N, C-alpha and C positions, 0 to 999 in steps of 0.2 A: 429790450432784454432787462434793463434796470426795473422797469415797471413790473415785468413778470416776476422778477426776484422778490420784489416787495410784496406782490400778491401772494406768492408762494409762502412767505413768512407771515401771512395774515395781516399785512398792512391794509389800511382802509382809505377810502376817498382818494384814490390815485388820480392825479390830473397831470397832463403833459401840456406845457405851454411853449409855443414857438416864439422865442424872444429875440430872434436874430435881427429883426428890424429895429428894435428899440434898446438892445443891450449889446454893446460891442464886445464884451468878454465871453459870451456864450451864445449858443443857438437854441438850446432847449433846457427848460426847467422841468424836472420831475418832482412833483409835490405829493406827499402822502402823510398819513397820520398813523401813529402807534398808540397803544393804549396805556403805556407806562414807560418809565425810564429804561428798564431792561428791554422792553419790547422795541423801543426806538433804537437802542444800541444794537439789538439783534437784526433789525431791518438794515442798518448801515453795514453790519458785518456780512449779511447775506448778499447785498448788492456788490460789495467788494469781492467776495468769493466768486460769485457768478461771472462778473465781468473779467476777473483775472483768469479764471478757468477757461471760459469760452472765447474771450476776445484778447487775452493777454494784456489787458488794460489795468493799470494801477492809477489810483487817484493822485492828482497833483497835490491835493491837501484835503484834510478832513478837520473840521472844526466843530466844537461843541459836544463831542462824544462823552466826555466825563459827566456833564450835567444832563445831557440828552433831552433838554426841553426843545431844542432845535439843533439838529445835526445837519451840517452841510458837507456833502461829499462832492468835491470838484474834480471833474474829468476834463476841464477845458471847454469843449464844445457842449458838454452836458453837465449840468449841475443838479444834484439831487438834494432836495430839501425834505428832511424827515422831522416831523413835529409831534409833540404831545398835543392833545386836542386844544387845551387852553392857549398854548403858544401859537398854534395855527390860526385860531380865531383872532388873537391879538394882532399878529403881524399881517394876516390877511393878504398873502401874496397874490392870490387870484384877483382881488380887488385892485391891489397896487399895480399889477401888470394886466389890468382889465382890457387894454387895447390889444393884447397879444392873442393870437389865434390859438384855440385849443387843438391839439393834435389828437387824432382819433386813436384810441386804444380801448380794447375790450378785454374783460377778464377772460383768461383762457378757459376753454370748455374742458371739463374732465372727461377722459376717455374711459371706457369700460375695459380696455386692454388687458 
């Protein structure tokens, strides 16, 4: 649901990593890129709104939202990492957690409804 919320808000390069075996504080990382500071902030807000509305979940903590180079939205079992492109390249979480398995997620298909 978090990945879908990011996609709905035009987030890019969405990746889900299963970190349960290698990171004792969380099970899943959701990683995505925004195009600017306001966009990254909007992605974080969209995730928070969707998870609160649909699952009645509130984050345990949110970090980095004022600078929005890297916003971390922590739900305990799920941690969402939202980056501007340069920060994502610099921190390279996919490389850092390269032993973690990717979780299958596909962009939702638009319906003609």
